[in-house]
C-alpha positions in Angstrom: -19.8 8.8 9.3 -18.2 6.3 6.8 -16.1 3.6 7.7 -12.8 3.5 8.2 -10.6 2.2 4.6 -8.5 -0.6 5.1 -5.5 -2.0 2.1 -4.0 -4.9 1.7 0.0 -5.2 2.1 0.2 -5.8 -1.5 -2.5 -3.0 -2.7 0.6 -0.4 -0.8 2.5 -1.5 -2.4 2.2 -2.1 -5.9 0.5 1.1 -5.2 4.1 2.7 -4.6 5.4 0.9 -7.1 3.2 2.8 -9.0 5.5 6.3 -8.0 8.5 4.8 -9.2 8.2 5.6 -12.9 9.6 8.2 -14.0 7.2 11.2 -15.3 4.2 10.1 -13.0 4.0 12.4 -9.9 3.0 10.7 -6.2 -1.0 13.0 -7.1 -1.5 11.1 -9.9 -1.0 7.9 -9.0 -3.3 9.1 -5.9 -6.2 11.1 -7.9 -6.1 7.7 -10.5 -6.2 5.1 -7.5 -8.8 7.1 -6.0 -6.8 7.6 -2.4 -5.4 11.7 -0.9 -1.7 11.5 -2.1 0.0 12.1 1.7 -1.5 9.0 2.7 0.4 7.5 -0.7 3.6 9.2 1.0 3.3 7.8 3.8 3.4 4.1 2.4 6.6 5.5 1.0 8.3 6.6 3.4 7.5 3.0 5.5 8.8 0.8 2.6 12.2 2.5 2.5 12.3 3.3 5.6 15.9 1.2 6.4 15.7 -1.7 9.5 11.7 -0.8 9.1 9.6 -3.9 8.2 6.4 -1.6 6.0 2.8 -2.6 6.8 3.3 -4.7 9.6 -0.6 -3.9 11.0 -3.7 -5.1 10.2 -4.9 -2.4 8.1 
């Protein structure tokens, strides 16, 4: 069994910023950086949710 990967808040924010560019899909960015598209989509929701601190955990 493999270990669970942890990503820094900075990595998550940079990945989400890559999805903000026109003509770039979440799936394409996720593939390019080696993560699942649904994970990147979740990170986008966390950042965009008003009144919530994104990535407050340790991973």
